[in-house]
C-alpha positions as CSV (number, residue, x, y, z in Angstrom):
1,X,0.0,0.0,0.0
2,X,2.9,2.3,0.7
3,X,4.1,1.7,-2.8
4,X,0.7,2.6,-4.2
5,X,0.5,5.8,-2.2
6,X,4.0,6.8,-3.4
7,X,3.1,6.1,-7.0
8,X,-0.2,8.0,-6.6
9,X,1.7,11.0,-5.0
10,X,4.2,10.9,-7.9
11,X,1.5,10.8,-10.5
12,X,-0.3,13.7,-8.8
13,X,2.9,15.7,-8.7
14,X,3.4,15.0,-12.5
15,X,-0.1,16.1,-13.2
16,X,0.3,19.3,-11.2
17,X,3.5,20.2,-13.1
18,X,1.7,19.5,-16.4
19,X,-1.2,21.6,-15.3
20,X,1.1,24.4,-14.3
21,X,2.8,24.2,-17.6
22,X,-0.5,24.2,-19.4
23,X,-1.7,27.1,-17.3
24,X,1.4,29.1,-18.2
25,X,0.8,28.4,-21.9
26,X,-2.8,29.5,-21.5
27,X,-1.8,32.7,-19.8
28,X,0.7,33.4,-22.6
29,X,-1.9,32.7,-25.2
30,X,-4.4,35.0,-23.4
31,X,-1.8,37.8,-23.3
32,X,-0.9,37.3,-27.0
33,X,-4.7,37.3,-27.9
34,X,-5.1,40.6,-25.9
35,X,-2.1,42.1,-27.8
36,X,-3.6,41.0,-31.1
37,X,-7.0,42.5,-30.1
38,X,-5.3,45.8,-29.4
39,X,-3.4,45.6,-32.7
40,X,-6.6,44.8,-34.6
41,X,-8.4,47.7,-33.0
42,X,-5.5,50.0,-33.9
43,X,-5.4,48.8,-37.4
44,X,-9.2,49.1,-37.8
45,X,-9.0,52.7,-36.6
46,X,-6.1,53.4,-39.0
47,X,-7.9,51.7,-41.8
48,X,-11.0,53.8,-41.2
49,X,-8.9,57.0,-41.1
50,X,-7.0,56.1,-44.2
51,X,-10.1,55.1,-46.1
52,X,-11.6,58.5,-45.3
53,X,-8.5,60.3,-46.5
54,X,-8.6,58.3,-49.7
55,X,-12.3,59.0,-50.3
56,X,-11.6,62.7,-49.8
57,X,-8.7,62.6,-52.3
58,X,-10.8,60.7,-54.8
59,X,-13.6,63.3,-54.4
60,X,-11.1,66.1,-55.1
61,X,-9.8,64.2,-58.1
62,X,-13.3,63.9,-59.5
63,X,-13.7,67.7,-59.0
64,X,-10.5,68.3,-60.8
65,X,-11.5,66.1,-63.7
66,X,-15.0,67.8,-63.9
67,X,-13.5,71.3,-63.8
68,X,-10.9,70.4,-66.4
69,X,-13.6,68.8,-68.6
70,X,-15.9,71.9,-68.3
71,X,-12.9,74.3,-68.9
72,X,-11.8,72.4,-72.0
73,X,-15.4,72.5,-73.3
74,X,-15.7,76.2,-72.7
75,X,-12.2,76.8,-74.2
76,X,-13.2,74.9,-77.4
77,X,-16.4,76.9,-77.7
78,X,-14.4,80.1,-77.3
79,X,-12.0,79.0,-80.0
80,X,-14.8,78.1,-82.4
81,X,-16.7,81.4,-81.6
82,X,-13.5,83.5,-81.9
83,X,-12.8,81.9,-85.3
84,X,-16.4,82.8,-86.4
85,X,-16.0,86.3,-85.0
86,X,-12.7,86.8,-86.7
87,X,-14.2,85.5,-90.0
88,X,-17.2,87.8,-89.7
89,X,-15.0,90.8,-88.9
90,X,-12.8,90.1,-91.9
91,X,-15.8,89.8,-94.2
92,X,-17.3,93.0,-92.8
93,X,-13.9,94.8,-93.1
94,X,-13.6,93.5,-96.7
95,X,-17.2,94.7,-97.5
96,X,-16.5,98.1,-96.0
97,X,-13.2,98.4,-97.8
98,X,-14.7,97.6,-101.2
99,X,-17.4,100.3,-100.7
100,X,-14.7,102.9,-100.4
101,X,-12.8,101.8,-103.5
């Protein structure tokens, strides 16, 4: 019986050591999980901030594109109209000049 008690005590000691080792691993994993949660939260906040910055820049880029498109259209109309005006002035000048000859 003494031998059985000794073996039982030995087995309990081994189990306690294994439990303590497992407990240390669990505590380390909990700490790592907590660190990852903090990192994920930080990254999520950074992602949201960066996404907003990108959206603002894309909106500004669209405004630039629209302004350039409208300006080019207006410029082209000015070119066409100034050509027409120049042609009309030259014709009128020619007509007036011929009347005085």
